N, C-alpha and C positions, 0 to 999 in steps of 0.2 A: 531689231537685230538685222542685219545684212543677212542676204541668203547664202553667201560665201561663207558665213560664220556658222551656220547651222549644222554643216555636216561635221566639223571639229568638235563642236559641242555634243552632238551625238555620239561621237565616237569617245569622248571622254567619260560621257553619262554611262555608255555601254561598258566600259572597262572598268569603271568603278562598281558597277551593278555586277558584273561578272565576280569581281573579288569577293564581293559579300554573297552571292549566290552560291558560289563553289566553295565556300567557307574557307578561303586561303589564308585569313587571319590567323586559323589555328598555327600555320607554319611560322609565324611571326610571334609566338608567344615563348615566354622564358621555359615553361615547363618541355616544350617540343625541341627548344634548342638545347637546353640540358639533356634531354633524353638522347639527342643525337651528336653530343659533343665529341664523343671518341671518334665517330665516323669523321665529322667535319675535320676535326684535327689530323686525322690519317690522311684525309684528303688533301689538305693543306700543306703536310709536310710532304707529300708526293708531288703536287703540282701547286706551288706557292703562287706563281704569278697567276694560273688561271683562276685560283679560289680567289686571288684578290680581284681580279678582273668582275668575275661573276657578283662576287659581293659588292663590288662597287657600282656594277649596273643596277642590282636590285635595289641597293639604297636609293641610288638616282630615281627609279621608277616609282619606289615608294613615295618619296618625297614629293616628286613631281606631281604626283596624283593624290596628293595630300591624303593618303592612307595611313591608318592608325598603325603603330608598332615600330615607329622611328627610334623611340627611346630604348625599346628591347633590342634592336640592330645595333644602336650604339654600344649596350653593354656587351653585346655579342662580338663586336668588332673587339673588345678588349681581351674577351674571352679566348679568342681565334687568333688575332694576331698581335696580342700584345699592347702595351702602352704606345712605343714608338710608332710603328706601321699602322695600328689600329687609329690612333689620333690624325695621321696624314689622310688614310683612306676616307674617315668619316667626315673630316673637315671639307675637303674637297667635293665629296659626293654630296653632303648635304647643301653646301653652297650651290653647286651646279643643279640639283633638284629644286631648291627653292626659287633659283633664277627661272629654269622652265615653267615652274607654278607662276611666277609672277608674270613672266612674258605671255602665258596661257591666259590667265585673267585679264591682262592688259588687251590682249587680242580680242577677246570676246566681249570684254566688260565696259571697258574705259570710255570709249567714245559714247556708247550709250548711257552711262551715268552722268558724264559730263554735259551731255547735250541736255539732260533734264534738270541737273542740279548744278548747273555751271555757275550761277550767281550765288547759291549758297555754299559752294565750295571755293569760291576765290580766294577768303581768306586763309584757308588750308593750303591751297596751291599756291599763294604768296609765301607762306610760312615754310613750306617745304623746299621752293625755290631757294629760300636763303638759308636755311638751317636743315635742311632734309637729312642730309647724312649725318648729323648729330642725332636727330630725331631716331633714326633707323638705328643708329647704335645703342641708343638707350634702350630701345625696345628688345633687341638682340640681348645685351647684357642682364637685363632684368624681365626673364621670361614670364610675365604675369598673364599673356595671352598665347594661345597655341600658335606655334611657327605658321600653320597654314593662313591662319588670320592676319598675321602680319604681312605675309606674301601678297593676300588678295587686297589689303588696304592701301599698300604701297602701290600696287599696280594700277590703283585709281588715282594716283598723284602724279605729278609731273617729273618724278625723280629718275635721272638717268639710269639706264640698265648697268653700265659699268660701274656707276657708284653703288648701286644697289649690291652687286656682285662683291666687290671689294670691301665694302663695309659689313655686310653681311658674314664674309669670310673672317674678318677680325673680329666681330662681336660675339660670334658663336664659338671661335677658338677656345676661350677660357672653359666655357659650359662643356665643350666636346672632351676636352682634356679630363675634367672631373668625371664625367660619365664613362669615359673609356676607362680610366683607373679602377672605377668601381667595377666595370667589367672583369679587370684581370683578378680582382679579389673575388668575385663571384664564381670564377673558374675553378678556384681552390676550395670551395666549399663540398665536403664529403659527408657529413653529419650536421646534425643540429647544432652541435657544439663549434663547428666551424663559422657559424655566424657571429659569435661572439669574439672573433678574433680581432686584435687591435687594428690590423689595417683595414679590415672591413668596416668596423666601426668609424674608422677616419674618413673613409669614401664617403659613408654617407652623411657623417656630420658636415662633410664638405658639401654636398647636396643640398643640405639645408641652409648653410651659412653663405654660400656663394651668392644667390640673389640679394640678400641684406647686405654683403660687402660691397657688391656692384653698384648697389642703389647710392651708396654713401661715396663712392668715387665719383659716379656721374654728378651727384650733387655739389662736390667741391670742384669738378670741372667747370660746372655750369656758374657757379659763384665766382669763381676765377675770372672765366670769360666775361662776366658782367661787369666786374670791376675794372678790367684790363683798359677800359676807355679812358680812364681818369688816372693820373698820376698819384702814387703813394704818398700820403702826406707824412714826413718824418718828423716834424716838430711843429708844435702850436704857439704861435707868437703871442696870442691873447685869449681870455675866456670868451665864450660866447656871450650874446646879448639878446635877449627874447623880448621883443616888442610885443604887449599886450598880456593883461593880467587876467584874461578869462581862463575858461577851462584850458583851451588849446595852448595858452601860454604855459600854464602850469605842468601841463604833459610835457611840453617841449623842453622846458627848463631842465637843465642837468641837476640832479640832487649834489653833486660835487664838481668841483670845490664849491664851498660855502658862498664865496662872493657871488656866484651866479644867480641871480633871480630875476623874474619878470618884472618890467618896469612899465 
């Protein structure tokens, strides 16, 4: 690694170490946010713009440093700012933070990884150059892996920064809506009975169903893209003829209509 990149790496490591050493994660827990909910809402009501900017900056910093607590902060955005404004704040803050993490990882690691694994990474680089935006959109829609891993992995590929930004913005928007909406329901819980409210149950049902639905949409788009290179056949003029009576011919020959048979 070049000497000029050692200092930024040390600063990054020091910032992350300070976060855990000072136990700052306790401020990103759901319990703490709920205990301070009244004070936060009072501050937001008195100084809406400042509260939005502070929350936006804190979200960007947490995402850029890949710190835990993004999910809780997304729920908090819904509880504090409501669905429309909470979605706008989180959508842009998460994308900006992810892009900063992406740029930091690319600056610190990309050249080093490519220099040592360039030949092995060539097929991946070629695939990313061709369909990188679609791959990233798929990963954002179906959050199997944590967001910080996606940021790191994409930083090691040749995908353009602007492409990373706008695809991440679009890919994370639906999930952001679901989480912020769940946060608006969490803000209304006053007792254990509130957990069984229809709105809250619907929010958490969406949290579970969303990845499955997103996967089906992605598969449908991918299949449509694969078939798009050939014209759609509207009518068949004749039955197929399979040459060869071996096992391959028997498997290839359709069972219907009855006239089709291997020869």
